N, C-alpha and C positions, 0 to 999 in steps of 0.2 A: 503494500500500499504506499501511495505517495502523500505526503504532508498536504496536498493541496485536495486531497481527496476528502477531506473533511470539511472543506468551506462550505457546500452544500448544506450541511447539518447545521452548520453555524449561521447561516442565512436562514433558515427554518425557525430556529431558537431567537432569533432577533425579531422575528415578526410577532413572537409570542410575549418576549421579555424586553424588548428595545424600544427606543422611541420611533414613533411614525415618521418617516420621511428620512431617516439615516439608515445608513449601513451597517454591517457587522465588520468588525475589525478583527484580523485573524492573527498573524504572528509573523516574523522574520528574522533571518540572520543565517546562522550556519544551521544546516540541517543533517550533517553528517557527523557524528560523534562530536558535536561541541564540547569544550572545556565547561561551559556555563549556561544554564537554561534559568533563564529570569521569570519568574511568574509574578504579574501583578494583578490586579484586582480586576477593573473591567474599564472599557474606554468610554470617552465623552465626546461630546460633538464639538471641542475645541480642536480634534484630530482633524486635520483637513480631509483625509480620506473618508471621513464619514459622509461626505457628501455625494448622492448618489451619481453625480455628474464627474466623479473623479474615475480616471480610466486607467490609472496605474495600479501598483501594488497595495493592497489594503492591511498594511503593518502598524502597530501602535505607534504613538507619541509623534507621529508626523505632524508638522507645524506647530510643535510645542517647544519649549526651550528648558525647563528646569530639569527634566529627566536627563538632557545630555549633559548638562553641568555635572551630574553624579557620575554619568561614563566616562566623562572626560577626565574628573578627579580621580577616579580608581584606573586609569590609565587604559582604558578600553575605547577610546575613541582618539583620532589624531588630532592635534591642535588646529592645524589649518581648516579642517572641516567644522571642528567645534566653532572657530571663529565666525565661519561662514553662516552656521547655524544661528550664533548669537546675533549676526547683524540682519537676519531675514524677519520680516513680519509674516504671519501665515500666508498672506494672498501673494507672497512670492515664493512659496513652495510649489514646485511643479514635478512631475512624474520623474524626470529624470534626476532631480536632485534628492528625491525620497530614494532612488536605486543607489545612489551615491553614498547616502547615509547608511543604508543596510548593507551595502557591498564592504563598507569599512567595518561593522558589526561582524559581519561573516568572516573578514580577514583576521579579527580579534578571537575567533572561534567561539563566537556567544550568538546563543538563541533567545529572542524576546517573546514574549507572549502574555497573556492574561488568562486568569481563570474563567472568567466569563467575558464571551465576545459580543453582548448584547450592548451595543454603544446607547448611552443615555446622553439626554441633552446637557445635562450639567452632572456635578459630582455628588449625586444624590446616593445614599446608601441601599445597597442591595440587600436581600434577605439572604440567609444561609440556605434557604430552601431554593431560590433562584441559581444561585452560586453553584450548588450542589449539582443541578441538572448539566452542568459541565464538566463535572469531575471525570466521568469515564473518557470523555473526548480528549481532555488534558492528558489522562494516562496514555491514551493511544497516541497523542503527540510526541509523548515522552518515550513511548515505545519506539516510534519510528525514527526519532533523531539519535536515541541513545546518548543522552549527555553523560560526562563525568560526574558533574555536581549540578545538585538543584538548589537554587536560591527563591524563598518564598518570602513575599514581602507584606508584612503586617499581620495582626492576630487573626483575624478572620480568614484570610486565604489560607495561612499556615495551618490554622485548625482543621480547616475543610480537607485540605490535601493530605494533612498526617492523621486525620481521623482521631484527634486528641485536642485537647482544651490547653492551646499554647499560648503564652504570655511571653512577647519578643523579649520584653525587658527582663525575664527572668531566665532567659537561655540564650544571652548572647555569646554568639561564637562557639554556640554548640551545634553539632549536627544530631538528625534523627534518622533512623531507617526508616525506607519505604519501600516495599516489594510492588513492582510494576511488571506485569507480564513474566514472572517468575525470577525476576533479576532484583537485587537489593541496590538501591540509589542512597546517597546521602543527602539529606536535605538540611539547608541550614535557613532557619527563620530570621529575618532582618526587618529593622523598624521600616515603615512604609514612609518614604522621603517626599512625597508630593503633597500637594493641596493642604489638608488640614495637619499632614504630617510633615510641613516643611520644616519645623521646629527640630525634628529628629535628623535634618539631612546629615549634620557632621557625623551623629552616632551610627547611622547606616554606613557612611562612607568609611568610618573606623572600623567597622565590623567586616564590610567587604574588603579592604585592604588586607585584613587579616585572613578571610577565608581565601582570596586569590592566592596570598602568599602560600599559604598551608595546603593548598590543594593544587599546586601547579606542578 
């Protein structure tokens, strides 16, 4: 199975759980044994690819800035590209530039995805019930790409992925086992660093630098 074979399932779930007039946003980066699989929560309409008129890749965080600050500060985004991202307004993003960003993410052996692919108008919270509808598909993504290490952002996503009550503040720099398709993966819960979690950006970067150093 190819990773793109899952897109139609995400499109169906967008109709159930996403905002009308916006499209599902999938994933992007290295799909062949990446060093790191980064699992965020769910996309919002600030992502330029949520517009149905967008003709390019539908990958997370395109047209935004703060998450790319994080990837730059942990050494997983080239400086020249980072400066270009910082200088652009959302309307300045196009399909070609989106490919350049994710080509760089692929070069750094990273894969970026969300647990929920249902795009919302804003950063309103989703229930555990909705996010759990995506867990089997996320596990299929992980089975296909076979990453060395999985990093989950925030208490809610980490708890759902690990099927346990996870408090990121109490397990910093700790890994938890997760068996997917018969293989054991190490999962590191990390502070969610965007939106309401911006106050935890430095803690997230500290923990990610530790994880990258020790899982290299």
